[in-house]
C-alpha angles and dihedrals in degrees: 000000000000091000091051093048092047092051091050096046101033111033110186117233090230094053138054115257110249096267122239119179111272096009106121109110128115118271121227122234114224145131129267089248087063094059104034134052122218116221140173115205109180123201094243092153090061091229112171098237117171111272117239139185129205114235130190095236107030102028114214112017130171111256087226086071095047098039108028095181096050119117125181096201109140095006121137101242097175093099094052117104122243118225126197130196111291095022120126129219138176140188106242090209095050106029088103089067093046105271094149126105150154118249111239100178120120093221128054121264134186131233137189118290088239093072121098112230131199143155132212119257123245097273096050127089109227090212092053091047092050093056091044094052092052095049121116091243090058092048086055090050092049089058092043096051097036123100132221142062121257091004121040119220123195117187126184099269091061093035088057091053093066110114119228141169120234130193123210116289096259091053090048089057093049093049092047091049092054093050093045093050092051092047090052091051091049090050092052092046091050090050091052091046091052091051092049092049090050090050091048092052091049093051093047090050091052092047095057101040 
């Protein structure tokens, strides 16, 4: 899967891009700051939105699932950032391990003020961008452009300096659709594999009782 995504997002000059029907236009060289917009939407209305975190494996998850004992009763929530569907956020101290994601929820949520928030500009597919930002090449760039010693921090000014190549919008959508379809198939196959392993364990247990 990683090899396929890399070939679609980072075609080497010495090789043919993995061909998809209709994908043959010239890609534009630019910086991340050219395709995304940084924003900071504080919860000044003190609305009790559900609190979320951004993880490296599951993306946005409710903090009630990560920290079962946590209660926000009496907390000052005005400094928290409000996220709407389609917005992106990342943890500047953990983006180099993949803690960056797009929020898919239908209702707003809020996240820690420490997170960096941004949204794609009008000519960028959010699905395409999401796959790009989770690619191994981008993880490498997060480490390269980050600052610090033991722990790497990457804030928006340096995040925006990362150079990328972008195809036209319609090609972005086609590439994202291919990657998403394959990810869905992998998810189904993994589900089936888990069920088969469970069945195998059950049968082995019964055999040796």
